[in-house]
N, C-alpha and C positions, 0 to 999 in steps of 0.2 A: 497498602500496596506500594512497593518500591517504584519510584518514578523513572527508573532506568532499566526496568526489566522488559522482556519481550512484549507482554500484554500492554503495558503502559505506552511504550514507543509505537506499537502497532496502532493503538487507539489514537495517539497523537497524529500519526500519519494519515489514518482514515479521516480524522477531523480536518486536517490540513488539505487533503486532496478531494474529499467527497461530501463534506457535511451538507452542502446545498443540493445534493442529488438524491436525497431521501434514503430510506433504509435499503432499498434495492441497490442503489449506487454505492452505498457504503459497503454492503456485503460483496458486491462485484469487485471493488478495489481490494478488499480483504482477500478474495480469491486470487487475484493477480499476485499479491504479495506472497501468499502461501505457495502459489505455483512457482514463483521465482525462487523462494527459499528451497523448495524441494528439488528444483531443477539442477542445482549445484553447477550452474554455468557461470559465465562472467558477471551476471547481475546479482548473484548470490553474495551476500556479505559474510565476512568471516571475522573471527576474533582468535587470538592466540591464547591457548590455555595449556600451561606446562609444556610449551614448545610444540604443541599440536594445533593445527589449524582446524577450528570448529565453526561450522555454519550456524548462524543465529538469525532469528527473525528480526531482532533489533538491528543487527548489523546489515541485514538486507534492506531494511527501511532506510537506514542512514547512510548507505553506500553512496559515495559522491556522485551527484548528477543523476540519480535514479528516480527520485521523487522530489519534484520541484519545491515542495513545502519545506524541505530540509536545506535548500540552498539559502545561504545567509542573506542574499539580496532579494529573496522572495518576500512579497508583502505579508505572507502568512507566517514567516519564520518566527518573529518575535512574539506574535500572538500564540503560536504553537507551544512555545516554551512556557507560557504563563497559564495555559488552559488547564482547568481542573474540574472536579465533580460538581461544581456550582453551575456549570454550563450544561444545559439539558442535551444539546446535540453531542457534547463530548461523552456524556453518560451513555447515550445510544452507541457511540463508537466504542466505548469501553466494553459494553455488553457484546458487541459483535466481535471485538478482539478476543475476549475470553472464549467465546464459542469457536472462533477460528483456531486459536492456539490449542484448544482441547480436542481439535479434530472433529467437532460436532457440526460442521457446516458443509453442505453439499456444494460442490463447484458447479454452478449453473452457467458459467461463462464459457464452457467448452474448452477448458484448459488455457485460457488467455494468460499471456505473460506481459502484455503491453496494453496501454490505453492512452487516450488523449481526450481533452474536452472537445465538444462539438464546435467550439469557437476557432479552433486552429486545425491545420493539416500539416503535420510534420513530414519531413522528407522520408523518414523511415516508413511511413504509412502509405506512401504513394504506391499504386499498383497492388494494394492488398485490400481485400474485403474484410470488414469487421466480422468477427464470429459471434459477437454479442453487442447489444446496445442498451443503454439506459437513457433516462431523461437528459442527462448532461454529458455522457461519455460514449465513445466508441471503443470496443475491446478487440484485441487481435491475438492470434497465435501464429506460430511458425514464422516469426520475423527473425531474420538472420543478422 
């Protein structure tokens, strides 16, 4: 599998963002990423192909400042670049990524497009109620 395709980069993002939150948390983050990709709003990543702007899951994952694991100063960043199929939690993320990209995953997050760990309370989340919750994350929709 190419290490720069949508499935691989989605799996890396899931691993970097939610590997400690169990299968439910990994799948919930995958739902957010797919929801962002489909939304075609400011958080959707794009690539240029033959002069045409094309939305991509990979580009959505790696869009600057969208998922902290891709920030070069994030503690997960260097680990994320080296993770592979020898890591059992990455294999779980890879399986979820394949399912998500294939459109075979039900969005149980109520169309969430944002989330944060329960350890923080970002400004954008103030005055908003989560639409879903996992062991380690709160999920939100309708954030402007």
